[in-house]
Biopython code that builds the backbone (N, CA, C, O; Angstrom):
import numpy as np
from Bio.PDB.StructureBuilder import StructureBuilder

atoms = [
    (1, "MET", "N", (-44.171, 22.395, 35.521)),
    (1, "MET", "CA", (-45.040, 23.088, 34.614)),
    (1, "MET", "C", (-44.220, 23.447, 33.380)),
    (1, "MET", "O", (-43.182, 24.099, 33.493)),
    (2, "LEU", "N", (-44.673, 23.033, 32.224)),
    (2, "LEU", "CA", (-43.962, 23.309, 30.987)),
    (2, "LEU", "C", (-44.836, 24.185, 30.113)),
    (2, "LEU", "O", (-46.007, 23.880, 29.883)),
    (3, "PHE", "N", (-44.266, 25.272, 29.629)),
    (3, "PHE", "CA", (-45.005, 26.203, 28.801)),
    (3, "PHE", "C", (-44.617, 26.052, 27.348)),
    (3, "PHE", "O", (-43.483, 25.687, 27.038)),
    (4, "ASP", "N", (-45.550, 26.329, 26.456)),
    (4, "ASP", "CA", (-45.292, 26.326, 25.022)),
    (4, "ASP", "C", (-44.927, 27.747, 24.625)),
    (4, "ASP", "O", (-45.761, 28.649, 24.706)),
    (5, "ASN", "N", (-43.698, 27.950, 24.199)),
    (5, "ASN", "CA", (-43.220, 29.278, 23.834)),
    (5, "ASN", "C", (-43.224, 29.487, 22.327)),
    (5, "ASN", "O", (-42.506, 30.352, 21.827)),
    (6, "GLY", "N", (-44.008, 28.722, 21.602)),
    (6, "GLY", "CA", (-43.993, 28.773, 20.150)),
    (6, "GLY", "C", (-44.235, 30.148, 19.566)),
    (6, "GLY", "O", (-43.447, 30.604, 18.737)),
    (7, "SER", "N", (-45.296, 30.825, 19.970)),
    (7, "SER", "CA", (-45.590, 32.136, 19.391)),
    (7, "SER", "C", (-44.574, 33.177, 19.837)),
    (7, "SER", "O", (-44.242, 34.077, 19.065)),
    (8, "LEU", "N", (-44.080, 33.079, 21.047)),
    (8, "LEU", "CA", (-43.041, 33.993, 21.531)),
    (8, "LEU", "C", (-41.763, 33.787, 20.729)),
    (8, "LEU", "O", (-41.154, 34.753, 20.268)),
    (9, "ASP", "N", (-41.360, 32.549, 20.562)),
    (9, "ASP", "CA", (-40.162, 32.244, 19.779)),
    (9, "ASP", "C", (-40.317, 32.727, 18.334)),
    (9, "ASP", "O", (-39.383, 33.289, 17.761)),
    (10, "ALA", "N", (-41.483, 32.510, 17.755)),
    (10, "ALA", "CA", (-41.725, 32.932, 16.373)),
    (10, "ALA", "C", (-41.651, 34.448, 16.248)),
    (10, "ALA", "O", (-41.097, 34.959, 15.274)),
    (11, "THR", "N", (-42.195, 35.164, 17.205)),
    (11, "THR", "CA", (-42.151, 36.624, 17.178)),
    (11, "THR", "C", (-40.712, 37.120, 17.250)),
    (11, "THR", "O", (-40.319, 38.011, 16.498)),
    (12, "LEU", "N", (-39.934, 36.542, 18.152)),
    (12, "LEU", "CA", (-38.535, 36.941, 18.282)),
    (12, "LEU", "C", (-37.750, 36.598, 17.021)),
    (12, "LEU", "O", (-36.946, 37.401, 16.550)),
    (13, "ALA", "N", (-37.981, 35.413, 16.480)),
    (13, "ALA", "CA", (-37.279, 35.002, 15.267)),
    (13, "ALA", "C", (-37.646, 35.894, 14.084)),
    (13, "ALA", "O", (-36.778, 36.247, 13.285)),
    (14, "ASN", "N", (-38.911, 36.260, 13.965)),
    (14, "ASN", "CA", (-39.333, 37.149, 12.884)),
    (14, "ASN", "C", (-38.694, 38.523, 13.017)),
    (14, "ASN", "O", (-38.301, 39.130, 12.021)),
    (15, "ALA", "N", (-38.593, 39.006, 14.236)),
    (15, "ALA", "CA", (-37.993, 40.324, 14.461)),
    (15, "ALA", "C", (-36.496, 40.313, 14.169)),
    (15, "ALA", "O", (-35.956, 41.297, 13.664)),
    (16, "ALA", "N", (-35.829, 39.214, 14.482)),
    (16, "ALA", "CA", (-34.375, 39.138, 14.315)),
    (16, "ALA", "C", (-33.960, 38.729, 12.916)),
    (16, "ALA", "O", (-32.830, 38.991, 12.505)),
    (17, "GLY", "N", (-34.849, 38.097, 12.183)),
    (17, "GLY", "CA", (-34.476, 37.620, 10.859)),
    (17, "GLY", "C", (-33.380, 36.574, 10.952)),
    (17, "GLY", "O", (-33.479, 35.641, 11.750)),
    (18, "ASP", "N", (-32.349, 36.717, 10.155)),
    (18, "ASP", "CA", (-31.251, 35.750, 10.133)),
    (18, "ASP", "C", (-30.075, 36.167, 11.012)),
    (18, "ASP", "O", (-28.958, 35.684, 10.825)),
    (19, "ASP", "N", (-30.316, 37.043, 11.949)),
    (19, "ASP", "CA", (-29.245, 37.563, 12.799)),
    (19, "ASP", "C", (-29.305, 36.910, 14.179)),
    (19, "ASP", "O", (-30.095, 37.340, 15.019)),
    (20, "PRO", "N", (-28.491, 35.879, 14.434)),
    (20, "PRO", "CA", (-28.545, 35.192, 15.728)),
    (20, "PRO", "C", (-28.157, 36.089, 16.905)),
    (20, "PRO", "O", (-28.659, 35.904, 18.013)),
    (21, "ALA", "N", (-27.278, 37.048, 16.677)),
    (21, "ALA", "CA", (-26.896, 37.963, 17.761)),
    (21, "ALA", "C", (-28.081, 38.841, 18.162)),
    (21, "ALA", "O", (-28.302, 39.095, 19.346)),
    (22, "LEU", "N", (-28.834, 39.299, 17.173)),
    (22, "LEU", "CA", (-30.017, 40.111, 17.460)),
    (22, "LEU", "C", (-31.076, 39.280, 18.165)),
    (22, "LEU", "O", (-31.731, 39.763, 19.089)),
    (23, "LEU", "N", (-31.249, 38.049, 17.745)),
    (23, "LEU", "CA", (-32.209, 37.154, 18.396)),
    (23, "LEU", "C", (-31.856, 36.978, 19.869)),
    (23, "LEU", "O", (-32.729, 37.044, 20.735)),
    (24, "LYS", "N", (-30.585, 36.755, 20.147)),
    (24, "LYS", "CA", (-30.135, 36.605, 21.536)),
    (24, "LYS", "C", (-30.380, 37.888, 22.326)),
    (24, "LYS", "O", (-30.793, 37.839, 23.485)),
    (25, "GLU", "N", (-30.126, 39.024, 21.704)),
    (25, "GLU", "CA", (-30.340, 40.317, 22.365)),
    (25, "GLU", "C", (-31.825, 40.553, 22.659)),
    (25, "GLU", "O", (-32.177, 41.037, 23.735)),
    (26, "LEU", "N", (-32.688, 40.213, 21.707)),
    (26, "LEU", "CA", (-34.130, 40.374, 21.913)),
    (26, "LEU", "C", (-34.641, 39.473, 23.026)),
    (26, "LEU", "O", (-35.445, 39.899, 23.855)),
    (27, "ARG", "N", (-34.177, 38.228, 23.047)),
    (27, "ARG", "CA", (-34.576, 37.319, 24.133)),
    (27, "ARG", "C", (-34.136, 37.884, 25.477)),
    (27, "ARG", "O", (-34.900, 37.878, 26.442)),
    (28, "GLY", "N", (-32.908, 38.367, 25.533)),
    (28, "GLY", "CA", (-32.394, 38.946, 26.769)),
    (28, "GLY", "C", (-33.194, 40.156, 27.217)),
    (28, "GLY", "O", (-33.473, 40.317, 28.405)),
    (29, "ALA", "N", (-33.562, 41.007, 26.266)),
    (29, "ALA", "CA", (-34.355, 42.191, 26.590)),
    (29, "ALA", "C", (-35.736, 41.803, 27.114)),
    (29, "ALA", "O", (-36.241, 42.398, 28.065)),
    (30, "PHE", "N", (-36.337, 40.797, 26.481)),
    (30, "PHE", "CA", (-37.642, 40.326, 26.943)),
    (30, "PHE", "C", (-37.539, 39.790, 28.372)),
    (30, "PHE", "O", (-38.341, 40.148, 29.234)),
    (31, "ILE", "N", (-36.558, 38.939, 28.612)),
    (31, "ILE", "CA", (-36.394, 38.340, 29.939)),
    (31, "ILE", "C", (-36.121, 39.415, 30.992)),
    (31, "ILE", "O", (-36.699, 39.391, 32.078)),
    (32, "GLU", "N", (-35.243, 40.347, 30.663)),
    (32, "GLU", "CA", (-34.899, 41.418, 31.610)),
    (32, "GLU", "C", (-36.115, 42.280, 31.945)),
    (32, "GLU", "O", (-36.356, 42.601, 33.108)),
    (33, "SER", "N", (-36.868, 42.646, 30.927)),
    (33, "SER", "CA", (-38.047, 43.473, 31.151)),
    (33, "SER", "C", (-39.111, 42.722, 31.943)),
    (33, "SER", "O", (-39.708, 43.278, 32.865)),
    (34, "ALA", "N", (-39.348, 41.474, 31.590)),
    (34, "ALA", "CA", (-40.346, 40.679, 32.318)),
    (34, "ALA", "C", (-39.925, 40.493, 33.774)),
    (34, "ALA", "O", (-40.764, 40.547, 34.673)),
    (35, "ALA", "N", (-38.642, 40.276, 34.008)),
    (35, "ALA", "CA", (-38.150, 40.120, 35.386)),
    (35, "ALA", "C", (-38.342, 41.404, 36.176)),
    (35, "ALA", "O", (-38.679, 41.361, 37.359)),
    (36, "ARG", "N", (-38.131, 42.542, 35.533)),
    (36, "ARG", "CA", (-38.326, 43.830, 36.206)),
    (36, "ARG", "C", (-39.799, 44.014, 36.591)),
    (36, "ARG", "O", (-40.108, 44.460, 37.695)),
    (37, "HIS", "N", (-40.701, 43.665, 35.669)),
    (37, "HIS", "CA", (-42.134, 43.782, 35.959)),
    (37, "HIS", "C", (-42.549, 42.797, 37.059)),
    (37, "HIS", "O", (-43.379, 43.122, 37.908)),
    (38, "LEU", "N", (-41.978, 41.614, 37.038)),
    (38, "LEU", "CA", (-42.268, 40.642, 38.087)),
    (38, "LEU", "C", (-41.800, 41.164, 39.441)),
    (38, "LEU", "O", (-42.502, 41.014, 40.441)),
    (39, "ASP", "N", (-40.625, 41.771, 39.475)),
    (39, "ASP", "CA", (-40.113, 42.335, 40.724)),
    (39, "ASP", "C", (-41.062, 43.403, 41.263)),
    (39, "ASP", "O", (-41.337, 43.446, 42.462)),
    (40, "LEU", "N", (-41.558, 44.261, 40.380)),
    (40, "LEU", "CA", (-42.517, 45.281, 40.806)),
    (40, "LEU", "C", (-43.804, 44.644, 41.315)),
    (40, "LEU", "O", (-44.394, 45.117, 42.286)),
    (41, "LEU", "N", (-44.232, 43.587, 40.670)),
    (41, "LEU", "CA", (-45.431, 42.875, 41.096)),
    (41, "LEU", "C", (-45.228, 42.303, 42.500)),
    (41, "LEU", "O", (-46.107, 42.403, 43.356)),
    (42, "LYS", "N", (-44.071, 41.712, 42.720)),
    (42, "LYS", "CA", (-43.784, 41.103, 44.023)),
    (42, "LYS", "C", (-43.675, 42.152, 45.130)),
    (42, "LYS", "O", (-43.980, 41.865, 46.288)),
    (43, "ARG", "N", (-43.241, 43.366, 44.780)),
    (43, "ARG", "CA", (-43.072, 44.408, 45.788)),
    (43, "ARG", "C", (-44.306, 45.284, 45.972)),
    (43, "ARG", "O", (-44.309, 46.178, 46.818)),
    (44, "ALA", "N", (-45.355, 45.037, 45.187)),
    (44, "ALA", "CA", (-46.570, 45.845, 45.266)),
    (44, "ALA", "C", (-47.175, 45.736, 46.665)),
    (44, "ALA", "O", (-47.394, 44.640, 47.181)),
    (45, "ARG", "N", (-47.435, 46.874, 47.254)),
    (45, "ARG", "CA", (-47.983, 46.903, 48.611)),
    (45, "ARG", "C", (-49.430, 47.399, 48.659)),
    (45, "ARG", "O", (-50.035, 47.474, 49.729)),
    (46, "CYS", "N", (-49.969, 47.731, 47.505)),
    (46, "CYS", "CA", (-51.369, 48.145, 47.460)),
    (46, "CYS", "C", (-51.999, 47.614, 46.179)),
    (46, "CYS", "O", (-51.295, 47.209, 45.253)),
    (47, "ASP", "N", (-53.316, 47.618, 46.133)),
    (47, "ASP", "CA", (-54.045, 47.097, 44.978)),
    (47, "ASP", "C", (-53.651, 47.814, 43.690)),
    (47, "ASP", "O", (-53.485, 47.175, 42.651)),
    (48, "ALA", "N", (-53.502, 49.131, 43.752)),
    (48, "ALA", "CA", (-53.194, 49.905, 42.551)),
    (48, "ALA", "C", (-51.820, 49.531, 41.985)),
    (48, "ALA", "O", (-51.669, 49.400, 40.771)),
    (49, "ASN", "N", (-50.837, 49.361, 42.842)),
    (49, "ASN", "CA", (-49.503, 48.980, 42.369)),
    (49, "ASN", "C", (-49.512, 47.567, 41.787)),
    (49, "ASN", "O", (-48.858, 47.298, 40.779)),
    (50, "TRP", "N", (-50.248, 46.681, 42.421)),
    (50, "TRP", "CA", (-50.376, 45.309, 41.924)),
    (50, "TRP", "C", (-50.986, 45.325, 40.521)),
    (50, "TRP", "O", (-50.470, 44.692, 39.600)),
    (51, "GLU", "N", (-52.089, 46.056, 40.376)),
    (51, "GLU", "CA", (-52.783, 46.111, 39.086)),
    (51, "GLU", "C", (-51.898, 46.747, 38.010)),
    (51, "GLU", "O", (-51.853, 46.255, 36.882)),
    (52, "MET", "N", (-51.201, 47.825, 38.342)),
    (52, "MET", "CA", (-50.338, 48.489, 37.365)),
    (52, "MET", "C", (-49.209, 47.549, 36.929)),
    (52, "MET", "O", (-48.889, 47.473, 35.743)),
    (53, "SER", "N", (-48.620, 46.850, 37.865)),
    (53, "SER", "CA", (-47.534, 45.923, 37.540)),
    (53, "SER", "C", (-48.038, 44.772, 36.672)),
    (53, "SER", "O", (-47.376, 44.376, 35.713)),
    (54, "ALA", "N", (-49.193, 44.245, 37.008)),
    (54, "ALA", "CA", (-49.772, 43.147, 36.229)),
    (54, "ALA", "C", (-50.141, 43.619, 34.821)),
    (54, "ALA", "O", (-49.949, 42.887, 33.851)),
    (55, "MET", "N", (-50.669, 44.840, 34.707)),
    (55, "MET", "CA", (-51.017, 45.363, 33.388)),
    (55, "MET", "C", (-49.770, 45.598, 32.539)),
    (55, "MET", "O", (-49.782, 45.337, 31.336)),
    (56, "ARG", "N", (-48.711, 46.080, 33.146)),
    (56, "ARG", "CA", (-47.459, 46.282, 32.400)),
    (56, "ARG", "C", (-46.880, 44.953, 31.942)),
    (56, "ARG", "O", (-46.387, 44.841, 30.819)),
    (57, "LEU", "N", (-46.937, 43.957, 32.795)),
    (57, "LEU", "CA", (-46.467, 42.629, 32.421)),
    (57, "LEU", "C", (-47.319, 42.062, 31.290)),
    (57, "LEU", "O", (-46.798, 41.451, 30.357)),
    (58, "GLN", "N", (-48.606, 42.265, 31.379)),
    (58, "GLN", "CA", (-49.514, 41.795, 30.326)),
    (58, "GLN", "C", (-49.227, 42.520, 29.011)),
    (58, "GLN", "O", (-49.263, 41.902, 27.947)),
    (59, "GLY", "N", (-48.947, 43.805, 29.072)),
    (59, "GLY", "CA", (-48.624, 44.565, 27.867)),
    (59, "GLY", "C", (-47.331, 44.091, 27.221)),
    (59, "GLY", "O", (-47.252, 43.974, 25.999)),
    (60, "LEU", "N", (-46.317, 43.818, 28.038)),
    (60, "LEU", "CA", (-45.058, 43.289, 27.526)),
    (60, "LEU", "C", (-45.301, 41.945, 26.850)),
    (60, "LEU", "O", (-44.816, 41.699, 25.746)),
    (61, "ALA", "N", (-46.050, 41.085, 27.517)),
    (61, "ALA", "CA", (-46.344, 39.761, 26.970)),
    (61, "ALA", "C", (-47.098, 39.878, 25.654)),
    (61, "ALA", "O", (-46.828, 39.128, 24.716)),
    (62, "ALA", "N", (-48.032, 40.805, 25.578)),
    (62, "ALA", "CA", (-48.791, 40.998, 24.337)),
    (62, "ALA", "C", (-47.882, 41.497, 23.218)),
    (62, "ALA", "O", (-48.032, 41.083, 22.068)),
    (63, "SER", "N", (-46.950, 42.372, 23.541)),
    (63, "SER", "CA", (-46.028, 42.906, 22.537)),
    (63, "SER", "C", (-45.181, 41.818, 21.902)),
    (63, "SER", "O", (-44.820, 41.903, 20.728)),
    (64, "PHE", "N", (-44.864, 40.791, 22.690)),
    (64, "PHE", "CA", (-44.012, 39.705, 22.205)),
    (64, "PHE", "C", (-44.812, 38.445, 21.860)),
    (64, "PHE", "O", (-44.232, 37.407, 21.541)),
    (65, "HIS", "N", (-46.130, 38.536, 21.925)),
    (65, "HIS", "CA", (-47.008, 37.399, 21.616)),
    (65, "HIS", "C", (-46.725, 36.209, 22.531)),
    (65, "HIS", "O", (-46.752, 35.059, 22.094)),
    (66, "ALA", "N", (-46.456, 36.495, 23.789)),
    (66, "ALA", "CA", (-46.200, 35.449, 24.783)),
    (66, "ALA", "C", (-47.532, 35.103, 25.450)),
    (66, "ALA", "O", (-47.861, 35.617, 26.519)),
    (67, "ALA", "N", (-48.285, 34.226, 24.800)),
    (67, "ALA", "CA", (-49.649, 33.916, 25.229)),
    (67, "ALA", "C", (-49.711, 33.394, 26.664)),
    (67, "ALA", "O", (-50.609, 33.766, 27.420)),
    (68, "GLU", "N", (-48.771, 32.541, 27.040)),
    (68, "GLU", "CA", (-48.785, 31.970, 28.385)),
    (68, "GLU", "C", (-48.566, 33.049, 29.443)),
    (68, "GLU", "O", (-49.219, 33.050, 30.487)),
    (69, "LEU", "N", (-47.645, 33.962, 29.162)),
    (69, "LEU", "CA", (-47.377, 35.040, 30.111)),
    (69, "LEU", "C", (-48.546, 36.017, 30.157)),
    (69, "LEU", "O", (-48.867, 36.550, 31.219)),
    (70, "MET", "N", (-49.184, 36.257, 29.012)),
    (70, "MET", "CA", (-50.378, 37.109, 29.006)),
    (70, "MET", "C", (-51.467, 36.514, 29.891)),
    (70, "MET", "O", (-52.123, 37.232, 30.645)),
    (71, "ALA", "N", (-51.654, 35.200, 29.795)),
    (71, "ALA", "CA", (-52.677, 34.532, 30.610)),
    (71, "ALA", "C", (-52.344, 34.633, 32.096)),
    (71, "ALA", "O", (-53.234, 34.844, 32.920)),
    (72, "LEU", "N", (-51.074, 34.485, 32.435)),
    (72, "LEU", "CA", (-50.675, 34.592, 33.839)),
    (72, "LEU", "C", (-50.864, 36.017, 34.360)),
    (72, "LEU", "O", (-51.304, 36.209, 35.493)),
    (73, "ALA", "N", (-50.536, 37.007, 33.544)),
    (73, "ALA", "CA", (-50.734, 38.398, 33.954)),
    (73, "ALA", "C", (-52.220, 38.696, 34.117)),
    (73, "ALA", "O", (-52.619, 39.413, 35.035)),
    (74, "LYS", "N", (-53.033, 38.145, 33.227)),
    (74, "LYS", "CA", (-54.488, 38.315, 33.332)),
    (74, "LYS", "C", (-55.004, 37.667, 34.614)),
    (74, "LYS", "O", (-55.879, 38.210, 35.288)),
    (75, "GLU", "N", (-54.454, 36.506, 34.941)),
    (75, "GLU", "CA", (-54.825, 35.832, 36.184)),
    (75, "GLU", "C", (-54.459, 36.700, 37.391)),
    (75, "GLU", "O", (-55.217, 36.785, 38.357)),
    (76, "ALA", "N", (-53.294, 37.340, 37.324)),
    (76, "ALA", "CA", (-52.887, 38.237, 38.414)),
    (76, "ALA", "C", (-53.857, 39.405, 38.539)),
    (76, "ALA", "O", (-54.206, 39.816, 39.645)),
    (77, "LEU", "N", (-54.291, 39.938, 37.392)),
    (77, "LEU", "CA", (-55.235, 41.057, 37.415)),
    (77, "LEU", "C", (-56.589, 40.668, 37.990)),
    (77, "LEU", "O", (-57.208, 41.453, 38.709)),
    (78, "SER", "N", (-57.047, 39.478, 37.682)),
    (78, "SER", "CA", (-58.369, 39.069, 38.147)),
    (78, "SER", "C", (-58.345, 38.452, 39.538)),
    (78, "SER", "O", (-59.392, 38.285, 40.163)),
    (79, "GLY", "N", (-57.171, 38.118, 40.018)),
    (79, "GLY", "CA", (-57.050, 37.504, 41.337)),
    (79, "GLY", "C", (-56.805, 38.528, 42.434)),
    (79, "GLY", "O", (-56.909, 39.738, 42.230)),
    (80, "ALA", "N", (-56.483, 38.009, 43.578)),
    (80, "ALA", "CA", (-56.229, 38.864, 44.735)),
    (80, "ALA", "C", (-54.826, 39.452, 44.662)),
    (80, "ALA", "O", (-53.877, 38.734, 44.348)),
    (81, "PRO", "N", (-54.675, 40.745, 44.947)),
    (81, "PRO", "CA", (-53.349, 41.346, 44.981)),
    (81, "PRO", "C", (-52.436, 40.605, 45.956)),
    (81, "PRO", "O", (-52.835, 40.266, 47.070)),
    (82, "GLY", "N", (-51.217, 40.365, 45.518)),
    (82, "GLY", "CA", (-50.252, 39.662, 46.355)),
    (82, "GLY", "C", (-50.357, 38.150, 46.289)),
    (82, "GLY", "O", (-49.697, 37.454, 47.060)),
    (83, "ASP", "N", (-51.175, 37.629, 45.383)),
    (83, "ASP", "CA", (-51.381, 36.184, 45.271)),
    (83, "ASP", "C", (-50.045, 35.477, 45.018)),
    (83, "ASP", "O", (-49.468, 35.624, 43.941)),
    (84, "PRO", "N", (-49.552, 34.717, 45.988)),
    (84, "PRO", "CA", (-48.251, 34.068, 45.818)),
    (84, "PRO", "C", (-48.262, 32.957, 44.770)),
    (84, "PRO", "O", (-47.214, 32.626, 44.215)),
    (85, "VAL", "N", (-49.416, 32.383, 44.495)),
    (85, "VAL", "CA", (-49.491, 31.305, 43.512)),
    (85, "VAL", "C", (-49.197, 31.838, 42.116)),
    (85, "VAL", "O", (-48.389, 31.262, 41.388)),
    (86, "VAL", "N", (-49.843, 32.929, 41.743)),
    (86, "VAL", "CA", (-49.620, 33.478, 40.406)),
    (86, "VAL", "C", (-48.213, 34.050, 40.284)),
    (86, "VAL", "O", (-47.605, 33.969, 39.217)),
    (87, "VAL", "N", (-47.694, 34.621, 41.350)),
    (87, "VAL", "CA", (-46.316, 35.120, 41.327)),
    (87, "VAL", "C", (-45.358, 33.971, 41.057)),
    (87, "VAL", "O", (-44.440, 34.104, 40.247)),
    (88, "ARG", "N", (-45.562, 32.855, 41.722)),
    (88, "ARG", "CA", (-44.686, 31.701, 41.512)),
    (88, "ARG", "C", (-44.823, 31.144, 40.098)),
    (88, "ARG", "O", (-43.836, 30.711, 39.505)),
    (89, "GLN", "N", (-46.038, 31.154, 39.556)),
    (89, "GLN", "CA", (-46.240, 30.674, 38.185)),
    (89, "GLN", "C", (-45.503, 31.563, 37.185)),
    (89, "GLN", "O", (-44.917, 31.061, 36.226)),
    (90, "ILE", "N", (-45.529, 32.860, 37.399)),
    (90, "ILE", "CA", (-44.810, 33.781, 36.518)),
    (90, "ILE", "C", (-43.310, 33.563, 36.659)),
    (90, "ILE", "O", (-42.588, 33.547, 35.663)),
    (91, "GLU", "N", (-42.838, 33.395, 37.892)),
    (91, "GLU", "CA", (-41.418, 33.097, 38.112)),
    (91, "GLU", "C", (-41.008, 31.824, 37.372)),
    (91, "GLU", "O", (-39.955, 31.778, 36.736)),
    (92, "THR", "N", (-41.835, 30.811, 37.461)),
    (92, "THR", "CA", (-41.550, 29.540, 36.802)),
    (92, "THR", "C", (-41.492, 29.717, 35.289)),
    (92, "THR", "O", (-40.598, 29.184, 34.632)),
    (93, "PHE", "N", (-42.440, 30.461, 34.741)),
    (93, "PHE", "CA", (-42.434, 30.724, 33.305)),
    (93, "PHE", "C", (-41.111, 31.370, 32.886)),
    (93, "PHE", "O", (-40.474, 30.937, 31.925)),
    (94, "LEU", "N", (-40.711, 32.405, 33.613)),
    (94, "LEU", "CA", (-39.481, 33.120, 33.252)),
    (94, "LEU", "C", (-38.242, 32.252, 33.440)),
    (94, "LEU", "O", (-37.320, 32.297, 32.626)),
    (95, "GLU", "N", (-38.219, 31.466, 34.504)),
    (95, "GLU", "CA", (-37.083, 30.564, 34.732)),
    (95, "GLU", "C", (-36.964, 29.537, 33.595)),
    (95, "GLU", "O", (-35.869, 29.288, 33.091)),
    (96, "GLU", "N", (-38.087, 28.950, 33.200)),
    (96, "GLU", "CA", (-38.073, 27.954, 32.149)),
    (96, "GLU", "C", (-37.735, 28.562, 30.790)),
    (96, "GLU", "O", (-37.007, 27.962, 29.999)),
    (97, "PHE", "N", (-38.262, 29.748, 30.527)),
    (97, "PHE", "CA", (-37.943, 30.416, 29.268)),
    (97, "PHE", "C", (-36.459, 30.764, 29.235)),
    (97, "PHE", "O", (-35.793, 30.546, 28.222)),
    (98, "SER", "N", (-35.946, 31.294, 30.317)),
    (98, "SER", "CA", (-34.527, 31.653, 30.392)),
    (98, "SER", "C", (-33.641, 30.424, 30.256)),
    (98, "SER", "O", (-32.642, 30.450, 29.537)),
    (99, "ALA", "N", (-34.002, 29.354, 30.942)),
    (99, "ALA", "CA", (-33.195, 28.131, 30.920)),
    (99, "ALA", "C", (-33.168, 27.497, 29.534)),
    (99, "ALA", "O", (-32.181, 26.860, 29.166)),
    (100, "SER", "N", (-34.214, 27.661, 28.779)),
    (100, "SER", "CA", (-34.262, 27.038, 27.460)),
    (100, "SER", "C", (-33.321, 27.717, 26.464)),
    (100, "SER", "O", (-33.120, 27.214, 25.358)),
    (101, "TYR", "N", (-32.747, 28.855, 26.853)),
    (101, "TYR", "CA", (-31.835, 29.576, 25.953)),
    (101, "TYR", "C", (-30.480, 29.828, 26.576)),
    (101, "TYR", "O", (-29.698, 30.630, 26.065)),
    (102, "SER", "N", (-30.197, 29.160, 27.663)),
    (102, "SER", "CA", (-28.886, 29.341, 28.310)),
    (102, "SER", "C", (-27.824, 28.509, 27.644)),
    (102, "SER", "O", (-26.666, 28.539, 28.059)),
]
sb = StructureBuilder()
sb.init_structure("model")
sb.init_model(0)
sb.init_chain("A")
sb.init_seg("    ")
for serial, (resi, resn, name, xyz) in enumerate(atoms, 1):
    if name == "N":
        sb.init_residue(resn, " ", resi, " ")
    sb.init_atom(name, np.array(xyz, "f"), 0.0, 1.0, " ", f" {name:<3s}", serial, name[0])
structure = sb.get_structure()
């Protein structure tokens, strides 16, 4: 599964301007925060925790204009709590995004 990170990349580049160190730091912060929200999603043991984790992930994605991640978080919200398919899709998104900047 390959995601288009165009709007996410553009948002990060606009925020960093001509500072490559800041761009790297922003990407790292995004990845770290998204991974933390994913971890909470994976550990959710009730519907309310699942929904809160998915909403936080969706909010993070919206803040960075990460359309693909927003769609996945929305899918998590509309699907069954604990859905392993959407969790794996989010993991894949983060792995691919991280790998593209390693």
